[in-house]
NUZA-611084 format. One record per residue (C-alpha): residue number from 1; chain; x, y, z. Coordinates in Angstrom, 1 decimal, m for minus. Layout:
% residues N
@k:NUM c:A X:X Y:Y Z:Z $
...
This chain:
% residues 297
@k:1 c:A X:m16.1 Y:m3.0 Z:25.7 $
@k:2 c:A X:m12.0 Y:m3.1 Z:26.4 $
@k:3 c:A X:m12.1 Y:m0.6 Z:23.3 $
@k:4 c:A X:m14.9 Y:1.8 Z:24.9 $
@k:5 c:A X:m12.8 Y:1.9 Z:28.0 $
@k:6 c:A X:m9.7 Y:3.1 Z:26.1 $
@k:7 c:A X:m11.5 Y:5.9 Z:24.6 $
@k:8 c:A X:m12.9 Y:7.4 Z:27.9 $
@k:9 c:A X:m10.0 Y:7.1 Z:29.4 $
@k:10 c:A X:m8.3 Y:9.2 Z:26.7 $
@k:11 c:A X:m11.3 Y:12.0 Z:26.5 $
@k:12 c:A X:m11.7 Y:10.8 Z:22.9 $
@k:13 c:A X:m14.7 Y:10.2 Z:21.3 $
@k:14 c:A X:m14.9 Y:6.5 Z:20.0 $
@k:15 c:A X:m15.4 Y:6.6 Z:16.2 $
@k:16 c:A X:m18.9 Y:5.1 Z:15.0 $
@k:17 c:A X:m18.7 Y:2.2 Z:13.0 $
@k:18 c:A X:m20.0 Y:4.4 Z:10.1 $
@k:19 c:A X:m16.9 Y:6.3 Z:10.7 $
@k:20 c:A X:m14.5 Y:3.6 Z:10.5 $
@k:21 c:A X:m16.3 Y:2.5 Z:7.0 $
@k:22 c:A X:m16.3 Y:6.0 Z:5.3 $
@k:23 c:A X:m12.6 Y:6.4 Z:5.9 $
@k:24 c:A X:m11.7 Y:2.9 Z:4.2 $
@k:25 c:A X:m14.4 Y:4.1 Z:1.4 $
@k:26 c:A X:m15.6 Y:0.2 Z:1.6 $
@k:27 c:A X:m18.0 Y:0.7 Z:m0.8 $
@k:28 c:A X:m15.4 Y:m0.1 Z:m3.6 $
@k:29 c:A X:m14.0 Y:m3.2 Z:m1.4 $
@k:30 c:A X:m16.3 Y:m5.4 Z:m4.5 $
@k:31 c:A X:m13.3 Y:m3.9 Z:m7.4 $
@k:32 c:A X:m10.6 Y:m5.2 Z:m4.8 $
@k:33 c:A X:m12.1 Y:m8.4 Z:m4.5 $
@k:34 c:A X:m12.7 Y:m8.7 Z:m8.1 $
@k:35 c:A X:m9.4 Y:m7.5 Z:m8.8 $
@k:36 c:A X:m8.1 Y:m10.3 Z:m7.3 $
@k:37 c:A X:m10.6 Y:m12.9 Z:m8.4 $
@k:38 c:A X:m9.5 Y:m11.9 Z:m12.0 $
@k:39 c:A X:m5.2 Y:m11.4 Z:m11.2 $
@k:40 c:A X:m5.3 Y:m15.2 Z:m9.9 $
@k:41 c:A X:m7.6 Y:m16.8 Z:m12.7 $
@k:42 c:A X:m5.7 Y:m15.2 Z:m15.6 $
@k:43 c:A X:m2.2 Y:m16.6 Z:m13.8 $
@k:44 c:A X:m3.7 Y:m19.9 Z:m13.8 $
@k:45 c:A X:m6.4 Y:m19.9 Z:m10.3 $
@k:46 c:A X:m7.7 Y:m23.7 Z:m9.8 $
@k:47 c:A X:m8.5 Y:m25.5 Z:m6.6 $
@k:48 c:A X:m4.4 Y:m26.2 Z:m6.1 $
@k:49 c:A X:m4.1 Y:m23.3 Z:m4.8 $
@k:50 c:A X:m7.8 Y:m22.2 Z:m4.1 $
@k:51 c:A X:m6.3 Y:m22.2 Z:m0.2 $
@k:52 c:A X:m3.6 Y:m19.0 Z:m1.2 $
@k:53 c:A X:m7.1 Y:m16.6 Z:m2.0 $
@k:54 c:A X:m8.6 Y:m16.5 Z:1.3 $
@k:55 c:A X:m4.6 Y:m14.9 Z:2.7 $
@k:56 c:A X:m4.8 Y:m12.7 Z:m0.6 $
@k:57 c:A X:m8.3 Y:m11.3 Z:m0.3 $
@k:58 c:A X:m7.4 Y:m10.8 Z:3.7 $
@k:59 c:A X:m4.1 Y:m9.0 Z:3.0 $
@k:60 c:A X:m5.9 Y:m7.0 Z:m0.5 $
@k:61 c:A X:m8.7 Y:m5.9 Z:1.9 $
@k:62 c:A X:m6.1 Y:m4.9 Z:4.3 $
@k:63 c:A X:m4.1 Y:m3.0 Z:2.3 $
@k:64 c:A X:m6.6 Y:m1.4 Z:0.7 $
@k:65 c:A X:m7.9 Y:0.1 Z:3.6 $
@k:66 c:A X:m4.9 Y:1.5 Z:5.0 $
@k:67 c:A X:m3.8 Y:3.1 Z:1.5 $
@k:68 c:A X:m7.9 Y:5.0 Z:1.8 $
@k:69 c:A X:m7.3 Y:5.7 Z:5.8 $
@k:70 c:A X:m3.5 Y:7.3 Z:5.3 $
@k:71 c:A X:m5.1 Y:9.0 Z:2.2 $
@k:72 c:A X:m7.8 Y:11.3 Z:4.1 $
@k:73 c:A X:m4.8 Y:11.6 Z:6.9 $
@k:74 c:A X:m2.6 Y:13.4 Z:4.0 $
@k:75 c:A X:m5.5 Y:15.7 Z:2.5 $
@k:76 c:A X:m6.9 Y:16.8 Z:6.4 $
@k:77 c:A X:m5.9 Y:19.5 Z:5.4 $
@k:78 c:A X:m7.0 Y:19.9 Z:1.8 $
@k:79 c:A X:m10.6 Y:18.3 Z:3.5 $
@k:80 c:A X:m10.6 Y:21.2 Z:6.0 $
@k:81 c:A X:m11.0 Y:23.0 Z:2.8 $
@k:82 c:A X:m13.0 Y:21.7 Z:0.4 $
@k:83 c:A X:m14.8 Y:18.8 Z:1.9 $
@k:84 c:A X:m15.4 Y:19.1 Z:5.2 $
@k:85 c:A X:m17.7 Y:16.4 Z:5.5 $
@k:86 c:A X:m15.1 Y:13.8 Z:5.7 $
@k:87 c:A X:m14.2 Y:12.4 Z:9.0 $
@k:88 c:A X:m11.5 Y:14.4 Z:10.3 $
@k:89 c:A X:m12.4 Y:18.0 Z:9.3 $
@k:90 c:A X:m15.8 Y:16.8 Z:10.7 $
@k:91 c:A X:m14.4 Y:15.8 Z:14.3 $
@k:92 c:A X:m16.1 Y:12.6 Z:14.0 $
@k:93 c:A X:m12.3 Y:11.2 Z:14.4 $
@k:94 c:A X:m9.5 Y:12.1 Z:15.4 $
@k:95 c:A X:m6.3 Y:12.7 Z:12.6 $
@k:96 c:A X:m3.4 Y:10.8 Z:14.8 $
@k:97 c:A X:m6.3 Y:7.8 Z:15.1 $
@k:98 c:A X:m6.2 Y:7.6 Z:11.7 $
@k:99 c:A X:m2.6 Y:8.1 Z:11.2 $
@k:100 c:A X:m2.3 Y:4.7 Z:13.7 $
@k:101 c:A X:m5.2 Y:2.9 Z:11.8 $
@k:102 c:A X:m4.0 Y:3.4 Z:8.4 $
@k:103 c:A X:m0.6 Y:2.4 Z:9.2 $
@k:104 c:A X:m1.2 Y:m0.5 Z:11.2 $
@k:105 c:A X:m3.9 Y:m2.1 Z:7.9 $
@k:106 c:A X:m0.8 Y:m1.7 Z:5.7 $
@k:107 c:A X:2.0 Y:m3.7 Z:8.5 $
@k:108 c:A X:m1.3 Y:m7.0 Z:8.9 $
@k:109 c:A X:m2.1 Y:m6.8 Z:4.8 $
@k:110 c:A X:1.7 Y:m7.5 Z:4.1 $
@k:111 c:A X:1.8 Y:m9.9 Z:6.9 $
@k:112 c:A X:m1.0 Y:m11.8 Z:5.1 $
@k:113 c:A X:0.1 Y:m11.9 Z:2.0 $
@k:114 c:A X:3.3 Y:m13.1 Z:2.8 $
@k:115 c:A X:1.7 Y:m16.3 Z:3.6 $
@k:116 c:A X:0.2 Y:m16.6 Z:0.4 $
@k:117 c:A X:4.1 Y:m16.4 Z:m1.0 $
@k:118 c:A X:7.4 Y:m14.3 Z:m0.6 $
@k:119 c:A X:7.1 Y:m13.5 Z:m4.7 $
@k:120 c:A X:3.2 Y:m12.4 Z:m3.6 $
@k:121 c:A X:4.6 Y:m10.1 Z:m0.3 $
@k:122 c:A X:7.3 Y:m8.9 Z:m2.4 $
@k:123 c:A X:5.1 Y:m7.7 Z:m5.1 $
@k:124 c:A X:2.6 Y:m6.4 Z:m2.0 $
@k:125 c:A X:5.8 Y:m4.0 Z:m0.3 $
@k:126 c:A X:6.0 Y:m2.6 Z:m3.9 $
@k:127 c:A X:2.1 Y:m2.4 Z:m4.2 $
@k:128 c:A X:2.1 Y:m0.7 Z:m0.6 $
@k:129 c:A X:4.7 Y:1.9 Z:m1.8 $
@k:130 c:A X:2.9 Y:3.1 Z:m4.6 $
@k:131 c:A X:m0.1 Y:3.3 Z:m2.1 $
@k:132 c:A X:2.5 Y:5.6 Z:0.0 $
@k:133 c:A X:3.5 Y:8.3 Z:m2.5 $
@k:134 c:A X:0.2 Y:7.9 Z:m4.6 $
@k:135 c:A X:m1.5 Y:9.7 Z:m0.9 $
@k:136 c:A X:1.3 Y:11.8 Z:m0.4 $
@k:137 c:A X:1.4 Y:13.6 Z:m4.2 $
@k:138 c:A X:m1.7 Y:13.0 Z:m5.3 $
@k:139 c:A X:m3.1 Y:16.8 Z:m4.6 $
@k:140 c:A X:m0.3 Y:18.0 Z:m6.2 $
@k:141 c:A X:0.9 Y:16.0 Z:m8.8 $
@k:142 c:A X:m1.7 Y:16.0 Z:m11.8 $
@k:143 c:A X:m0.6 Y:12.9 Z:m13.2 $
@k:144 c:A X:m1.3 Y:11.5 Z:m9.7 $
@k:145 c:A X:m4.0 Y:8.9 Z:m11.5 $
@k:146 c:A X:m0.9 Y:6.9 Z:m13.0 $
@k:147 c:A X:0.4 Y:6.4 Z:m10.0 $
@k:148 c:A X:m3.1 Y:4.8 Z:m8.5 $
@k:149 c:A X:m3.6 Y:2.9 Z:m11.8 $
@k:150 c:A X:0.0 Y:1.2 Z:m11.4 $
@k:151 c:A X:m1.8 Y:0.5 Z:m7.6 $
@k:152 c:A X:m4.6 Y:m1.5 Z:m9.7 $
@k:153 c:A X:m2.4 Y:m3.0 Z:m12.0 $
@k:154 c:A X:0.2 Y:m4.5 Z:m9.4 $
@k:155 c:A X:m2.5 Y:m5.6 Z:m7.6 $
@k:156 c:A X:m4.2 Y:m7.9 Z:m10.3 $
@k:157 c:A X:0.0 Y:m9.2 Z:m10.6 $
@k:158 c:A X:0.2 Y:m9.7 Z:m6.6 $
@k:159 c:A X:m2.7 Y:m11.9 Z:m7.3 $
@k:160 c:A X:m1.8 Y:m13.5 Z:m10.2 $
@k:161 c:A X:1.6 Y:m14.3 Z:m8.0 $
@k:162 c:A X:m1.5 Y:m16.4 Z:m5.6 $
@k:163 c:A X:m1.9 Y:m19.1 Z:m8.5 $
@k:164 c:A X:0.7 Y:m20.3 Z:m10.6 $
@k:165 c:A X:2.3 Y:m17.2 Z:m11.8 $
@k:166 c:A X:2.5 Y:m13.7 Z:m13.6 $
@k:167 c:A X:2.4 Y:m14.4 Z:m17.6 $
@k:168 c:A X:1.1 Y:m12.4 Z:m20.4 $
@k:169 c:A X:m2.0 Y:m12.5 Z:m19.6 $
@k:170 c:A X:m2.7 Y:m11.1 Z:m16.3 $
@k:171 c:A X:m0.2 Y:m8.2 Z:m17.2 $
@k:172 c:A X:m1.7 Y:m7.0 Z:m20.2 $
@k:173 c:A X:m5.3 Y:m7.6 Z:m18.6 $
@k:174 c:A X:m3.8 Y:m5.5 Z:m16.1 $
@k:175 c:A X:m2.2 Y:m2.2 Z:m18.2 $
@k:176 c:A X:m5.7 Y:m3.1 Z:m19.7 $
@k:177 c:A X:m7.3 Y:m1.7 Z:m16.4 $
@k:178 c:A X:m4.3 Y:0.7 Z:m15.3 $
@k:179 c:A X:m5.9 Y:3.1 Z:m18.2 $
@k:180 c:A X:m9.6 Y:2.5 Z:m17.4 $
@k:181 c:A X:m8.7 Y:3.7 Z:m13.5 $
@k:182 c:A X:m6.4 Y:6.1 Z:m15.7 $
@k:183 c:A X:m9.4 Y:7.8 Z:m17.5 $
@k:184 c:A X:m11.8 Y:7.8 Z:m14.0 $
@k:185 c:A X:m9.6 Y:9.1 Z:m11.7 $
@k:186 c:A X:m9.5 Y:12.0 Z:m14.4 $
@k:187 c:A X:m12.8 Y:12.8 Z:m14.5 $
@k:188 c:A X:m12.6 Y:12.1 Z:m10.6 $
@k:189 c:A X:m10.0 Y:15.1 Z:m9.9 $
@k:190 c:A X:m13.2 Y:17.3 Z:m11.6 $
@k:191 c:A X:m15.5 Y:16.1 Z:m8.9 $
@k:192 c:A X:m15.0 Y:19.3 Z:m6.4 $
@k:193 c:A X:m16.0 Y:21.8 Z:m9.8 $
@k:194 c:A X:m18.8 Y:21.8 Z:m11.6 $
@k:195 c:A X:m17.5 Y:22.2 Z:m15.0 $
@k:196 c:A X:m17.6 Y:20.1 Z:m17.4 $
@k:197 c:A X:m15.2 Y:17.5 Z:m17.7 $
@k:198 c:A X:m12.9 Y:16.7 Z:m20.7 $
@k:199 c:A X:m13.8 Y:14.3 Z:m23.5 $
@k:200 c:A X:m10.4 Y:12.1 Z:m23.5 $
@k:201 c:A X:m10.3 Y:10.3 Z:m20.7 $
@k:202 c:A X:m13.7 Y:8.8 Z:m21.9 $
@k:203 c:A X:m10.9 Y:6.8 Z:m24.5 $
@k:204 c:A X:m9.5 Y:5.4 Z:m21.2 $
@k:205 c:A X:m12.5 Y:3.8 Z:m19.8 $
@k:206 c:A X:m12.9 Y:1.7 Z:m23.2 $
@k:207 c:A X:m9.0 Y:0.3 Z:m23.1 $
@k:208 c:A X:m10.3 Y:m3.4 Z:m22.1 $
@k:209 c:A X:m13.1 Y:m3.6 Z:m25.2 $
@k:210 c:A X:m10.6 Y:m3.0 Z:m27.6 $
@k:211 c:A X:m8.2 Y:m5.5 Z:m25.5 $
@k:212 c:A X:m11.3 Y:m8.0 Z:m25.0 $
@k:213 c:A X:m11.4 Y:m8.0 Z:m29.0 $
@k:214 c:A X:m7.9 Y:m8.3 Z:m30.2 $
@k:215 c:A X:m7.1 Y:m11.1 Z:m27.5 $
@k:216 c:A X:m10.2 Y:m12.9 Z:m27.9 $
@k:217 c:A X:m10.6 Y:m14.8 Z:m31.1 $
@k:218 c:A X:m12.6 Y:m18.2 Z:m32.3 $
@k:219 c:A X:m15.3 Y:m19.3 Z:m29.2 $
@k:220 c:A X:m13.9 Y:m17.0 Z:m27.5 $
@k:221 c:A X:m15.2 Y:m13.8 Z:m29.0 $
@k:222 c:A X:m18.9 Y:m14.0 Z:m28.8 $
@k:223 c:A X:m18.1 Y:m13.8 Z:m24.5 $
@k:224 c:A X:m16.0 Y:m10.5 Z:m25.7 $
@k:225 c:A X:m18.9 Y:m9.2 Z:m27.3 $
@k:226 c:A X:m21.1 Y:m10.0 Z:m25.1 $
@k:227 c:A X:m19.5 Y:m8.8 Z:m22.1 $
@k:228 c:A X:m17.9 Y:m5.6 Z:m23.9 $
@k:229 c:A X:m21.0 Y:m4.1 Z:m24.8 $
@k:230 c:A X:m22.2 Y:m4.6 Z:m21.3 $
@k:231 c:A X:m19.3 Y:m2.9 Z:m19.9 $
@k:232 c:A X:m19.7 Y:m0.2 Z:m22.3 $
@k:233 c:A X:m23.3 Y:m0.1 Z:m21.9 $
@k:234 c:A X:m22.9 Y:0.7 Z:m18.0 $
@k:235 c:A X:m19.9 Y:3.2 Z:m18.8 $
@k:236 c:A X:m22.2 Y:5.2 Z:m21.3 $
@k:237 c:A X:m25.0 Y:5.0 Z:m18.5 $
@k:238 c:A X:m22.2 Y:6.0 Z:m15.4 $
@k:239 c:A X:m20.7 Y:9.3 Z:m17.6 $
@k:240 c:A X:m23.8 Y:10.4 Z:m18.7 $
@k:241 c:A X:m24.3 Y:12.5 Z:m15.3 $
@k:242 c:A X:m21.0 Y:14.2 Z:m15.9 $
@k:243 c:A X:m21.6 Y:15.4 Z:m19.3 $
@k:244 c:A X:m25.2 Y:16.1 Z:m19.1 $
@k:245 c:A X:m25.4 Y:20.0 Z:m18.2 $
@k:246 c:A X:m28.8 Y:19.8 Z:m16.7 $
@k:247 c:A X:m28.4 Y:17.0 Z:m14.6 $
@k:248 c:A X:m24.6 Y:17.0 Z:m14.3 $
@k:249 c:A X:m23.2 Y:14.8 Z:m11.1 $
@k:250 c:A X:m18.8 Y:14.0 Z:m11.7 $
@k:251 c:A X:m19.8 Y:12.1 Z:m8.3 $
@k:252 c:A X:m23.1 Y:9.8 Z:m9.0 $
@k:253 c:A X:m20.7 Y:9.4 Z:m12.2 $
@k:254 c:A X:m17.2 Y:8.6 Z:m11.3 $
@k:255 c:A X:m19.0 Y:5.8 Z:m8.5 $
@k:256 c:A X:m20.8 Y:3.9 Z:m11.0 $
@k:257 c:A X:m17.6 Y:3.7 Z:m12.9 $
@k:258 c:A X:m15.7 Y:2.5 Z:m9.8 $
@k:259 c:A X:m18.6 Y:m0.2 Z:m9.7 $
@k:260 c:A X:m17.4 Y:m0.3 Z:m12.9 $
@k:261 c:A X:m14.2 Y:m2.2 Z:m12.4 $
@k:262 c:A X:m16.0 Y:m5.4 Z:m11.0 $
@k:263 c:A X:m17.4 Y:m5.7 Z:m15.1 $
@k:264 c:A X:m13.9 Y:m4.7 Z:m16.7 $
@k:265 c:A X:m12.2 Y:m8.1 Z:m13.9 $
@k:266 c:A X:m15.3 Y:m9.9 Z:m16.0 $
@k:267 c:A X:m14.2 Y:m9.0 Z:m19.3 $
@k:268 c:A X:m10.6 Y:m10.1 Z:m19.0 $
@k:269 c:A X:m11.9 Y:m13.3 Z:m17.4 $
@k:270 c:A X:m14.8 Y:m13.2 Z:m20.1 $
@k:271 c:A X:m14.0 Y:m17.8 Z:m20.3 $
@k:272 c:A X:m14.7 Y:m18.3 Z:m16.6 $
@k:273 c:A X:m17.1 Y:m20.7 Z:m15.8 $
@k:274 c:A X:m20.6 Y:m19.5 Z:m15.1 $
@k:275 c:A X:m20.5 Y:m19.6 Z:m11.2 $
@k:276 c:A X:m16.7 Y:m17.9 Z:m11.3 $
@k:277 c:A X:m18.7 Y:m15.3 Z:m13.3 $
@k:278 c:A X:m21.5 Y:m14.7 Z:m11.4 $
@k:279 c:A X:m19.2 Y:m14.6 Z:m8.3 $
@k:280 c:A X:m18.3 Y:m11.6 Z:m10.3 $
@k:281 c:A X:m21.6 Y:m10.1 Z:m11.0 $
@k:282 c:A X:m22.6 Y:m10.5 Z:m7.1 $
@k:283 c:A X:m19.3 Y:m8.5 Z:m7.2 $
@k:284 c:A X:m21.0 Y:m6.1 Z:m9.4 $
@k:285 c:A X:m24.4 Y:m5.4 Z:m7.2 $
@k:286 c:A X:m22.3 Y:m5.6 Z:m3.6 $
@k:287 c:A X:m20.9 Y:m2.8 Z:m4.7 $
@k:288 c:A X:m23.8 Y:m0.8 Z:m6.2 $
@k:289 c:A X:m25.9 Y:m1.3 Z:m2.9 $
@k:290 c:A X:m22.3 Y:m0.4 Z:m0.7 $
@k:291 c:A X:m23.2 Y:3.2 Z:m2.1 $
@k:292 c:A X:m26.4 Y:3.3 Z:m0.6 $
@k:293 c:A X:m24.4 Y:3.6 Z:2.4 $
@k:294 c:A X:m21.1 Y:4.7 Z:2.5 $
@k:295 c:A X:m19.9 Y:7.4 Z:m0.8 $
@k:296 c:A X:m17.4 Y:5.6 Z:m3.3 $
@k:297 c:A X:m15.5 Y:8.7 Z:m3.1 $
């Protein structure tokens, strides 16, 4: 009630819940949470440091939301020409309100990460800087997908630091996820066109599979092969919408690949106990359900 009164007194229309959810691209939040779980597990996460996982998830969620809100704030002019359905150009929310929400989320997210640990908070500052740089230049810089990949890579390191610390597994798996994000992001840049995208980004999407088959030997190989097959099938299913002229829908491909981030995380943690693996599967399904209500891109 108090918030509604403030908007009325200011002569502004209070944004709807859907507007706020669309601004935050909240259908992708399950992928942020799975990144956190994967990085935390690879960093030696267990019952001893389970309490840190809550602060990590809250902090990562707020930082992600802040980055997404500011993405729309920086893109307001572009969206007014090419994506008029977005909240700011459609008039669903004022640009100034989006700026305030965005920076507020980032600050609160950093505070939450610092409660987890000093290293976690410092890495969080680096992540926020990368997010801001990406938001400012991604429409002008052809290699901006690399910045997006760095953000997800940093999230792995932040999550690992919340456990026992960053080690080789977290770094290598974070890099593999980064390659996947680069391939996905280059495809997403073609979303506003109906032209067939180049094929080379598809090669980057299978880097996590290559790494998993190289690094998992002995008794771990069977799980790695099985989960790799699941990821390859999902990526193939998603890509068909981008490369088949009769049903070309790059946005649908990108949405599927975004949900597939959870499968990349599960592949990185192929030796997790079955109950923990079920959490990843649940997050994957949750991402698909959320996409039915809130656009992923």
